[in-house]
Steps between C-alpha positions, in 0.01 A plus 500: 500500500378332185720510192211649301470795739659809359719671764442866575761772477566707812490874441760581766875517428697186574710503814863400502605374842856573588641396851364388831619430851228306682264241357135545570158385391212717389317636800171605342208267437446627146851394403433128549309459176796629303758241614591176326729238652792357312512128584787257456776755432854386579671668799808595302279685251384745770717810492364767738533844354531784748238765433507861605363694209185452298533659158222542251576367154341664200501175301168316449399277786482122472142387432326340793153453630555754775727806513854385581826616649773307317859507628743568221782245554815599308701227330826417667821583320688177429833673540426583862492217753156470655469610863418244762131525580421576865329237705120513490338577838305214648200719586453808283371815663126529514475874553624801312446869572331554163447222250487493123244252368658201330405444138555166323581430137366167375606332178445150363848387602587667829383721784673776691440614854628856535428683824580854600462732797686783661726219623453281190570127512748303297399444140564150364677473170318356200817391320790277583741794512531696822450874445760735635387770745388825344656814644253746648434793266611843603243732652506724194407205278182436696332821388465629858516880517708603802369748753651830395691699757335819615626830366467833679399775257546798729432693820262794534412755767139615535401796715169651602445859397207653685418716199509245215497166682758219472775551242811319377801697626792280396577202275816293454629400253421770250334258258190510720456868423407402145172382653450815705143548383392142580684509831340829598157367407499178704806446721433771765159356589641147528789612720295720737169317545189633671543524876880500488504804731338292776801266536863559581612245240325285243573307182310475175530243219382586151535422129601753238523511121789698347544394134838670454644311799332160462228366272332309783416560866733695729469418870534786745536522877496824697578588859342823626579695817442846641702744710416826684602789278670690782762221523625553144844653455420651158136592507388591149247766408253233391473371858192670639361234734613359832600163351675387183407173327723316256534150356794315346407267213687206346392370157591141404424239235375240752291520820800460731332704774632283782872555430444866412282592797757485779770682306253763379378560857854552630585745220175692548561542873859607432382750238262659748759490780738725306225769507618640170292393201726693261769236548384207288830311476363224722238423233771459237688269735181298551464444127868406467469242777195342335615505139757216507592371153434134432785270596664740744506407869253674720200449720262744338169386354626543145809292555571247231597237757264223596274271306145537377350364822695753707375785282143375525542478877589869509153582370328288766680698771244779461203270575355338813271206428472423872347840572265464203370162622489612865298808402254357245503133606283285270407809297858489365387231255206717396745780421707260290194394303404863438852559368490194273163610363659836404233700676511868604633487856586796721689483830406782736645635824411835657741506795748221429845595363524487121782247527265244658241569231757425227652201680166318529447532125848379413455209741181404317677515163782284640253213560497424125828324416755726328249779434707741709789463255282563193328833561644675196150591371355607836541878468239561231202320344647579158807280556487146363858397431516179701209319333670545163824347629347197671555174314434142602816359662690248290697352790472411866782484750350304786776597741429871444190637671479801270501272196217296652298812585544629148402164350174517696422831328569723798488779583152584380485814289278684752611852409487494123315721255208684658629434852742677734640489853569814703583443871426865574266687267482880547185694424666643188478156331133433570431471126701176489224328699295479181715199403357150477715365781720645772654454841554834674544646845389837632447696819248740344131418545405714198569202273213308656256782427566511126258299288738493204757300698303173466664335800409132550641453850643726772746343742528691827829404665407672827189285555626199298175501304414447133205702374391346169312771314422279201255236629564277197847427638379348827444144370831510314716570807299302754725241666414133488529264799839382367613862461400585856678199649812571294509863610419409859814286522714786370337755733544268800867451413555876482309562825700237687830650385400867526756731653358847570852642545601378151191420290701412190670197662351203685601418855806281500584612146359174362407440139144399592300821523758711316442702184671228296265242652191706413631569151556128442145422619341747259729380223369148559139624494536696176694228319243239607220725377663550160580129467139418585378729221731335245406152618128575475552624144701186426217279624247690291708451186565138595128421521449634149798302377394179678818498709468269800587650839532283810560587864311521826478878507417570139124497543497760778434865425835652592401849382234537769760525777642813336151652435381431148348847468843649570669276242242589234557870569877452495479334158336817366797724595774622269761356736357150457493533121872583492581223747295233322647586162860475616488205743537129432172311509626225733653695789292277726783249447712725720245617757218293640175649367297525818444736792759468781210424738309269267323234708621643833193703600183417688187710563537525879859619480406754233227644724754541779746676269231740374389583855856558618580740216162669534558572868848630422356741243274648770809633681333446837812588696529836324129585483416398857805665648338844545185336642701310759683817597171692538353224718816490708494877550132481597565230757795692642302825512204323662723341762650837589155658528374215717801527731455873534133451589588237757768722653256793521233289672753359741625843600138616540418211730814569702384853560 
């Protein structure tokens, strides 16, 4: 760079690199233009500094021709003897899981060569003194909000009165009775969904808003059963039919449906087995067993034991990504794109249990990293608390996955103002479908006949089909060749490890093909997509600012592999606006900004993939089954008739 050239200031916060374990070199082509070598430095001047944390500094960045990441090297205290520097490896690592682009600072007198990644390399010292190691900051100092433990608000009993319909019969604790009007208006229809009388047992997941209990979403799960009325010990006067239907409901602060489901099912069966609905002590015991104060030992879902990852894992227990992929195959990615575009999507099932209807939706939501743990605004389109609390992270702990996810701006604020998520939507809440965006599930076909509902897409989980009612959406969610190949590999992995006896786990209980494997794949896809968007914006600004970019892949159109029409539509959403405003502009330093299948597709292979999935969607085995049976019966019947004719002729001739 010429001395007359005025260096440009970088608008991103400066990164302070604090601790590392394994040296590595930048792995991305676009990082090469940002490095500068430091020649002729003495060996005893190199003091490798172990890096683990990357912390954003609010101080102004050092001027340079390109945006830089400058390691802040603390001065060594003379009173403390300097530590002996570890021996430099002969061949530094050439790969890192995720790499941070290296930025160089050039002055007239010296050059530095900082390099960083998730396993950042040693940073050479620029002074004669050897810096002492910096202790890792505590988790609380890194501005990472922990995953809050789930709290159980109460237990309710809902019964079906043949005169007035479903009603709330019991609530514990008594604080819930303060919301008796709201509970009576919505809860009974969530707990006893349409068609509940057709099944011996079923579960329903739903979201509720009770301002006096919690200012944000309350997550409910119900288990409903029925019993012949003549088996009851104390048969009340209100029992006028041959069967009695009731549901037990648990209300919690987080969607911990997996841990709650099994215990709720056992209690519900025990409650019906006592054949005396006047005795509700078992419901009080259920609440007591779930409401464990923080810090006390216990195994309940609201226990204070366990870290943030364990609590997040509790929420994934109620999902099944394997069943979602096995059912919808490559259309799973189309569903994800519909969700990211914040469209009006309805899941429908006429004969499938309500639990499956809700599980498929929660599995779809779980594909977006950490979204399942941030559904506080999902109950109503009027809620918008999370977007007001989101701020751009000021620190990055590279050894903490949650810190990295948060630094990338995830989860996306899909269910913010004007949007809501209701796994089971009763007919009584049909007016909510006038919202701008929603994800709902229903078993009532009346919703599809209402013009005011403005549904963009109907997902039928029984036929595994997506009926896009808004034709303008078709080009947005159409999969590219790279998308199809990427999904085909995931579908093939799930098919090869499918276990019909236990669909939620792969054969051999391997990681490949498991829910965690699928979640990691979609996490990679989404992060690459977001990094690609930021990198494209960076290039556009760089061209205007005459910033030189070098690299073999920089001239290729990386957006096309994700579907440019989809990306343009995504940029017009409210979720993107919140994400873009609160995310660092150079996250492509952490995630390679290109499609996972970039450069790995060819036209002939793509044709084969499209034909294979097209034939699968025809369901030939299911549709031709009755035809084969009819032909088989015809052949059998014809053979019998022919034998009878032959036998008759033979007996005639004998006579």
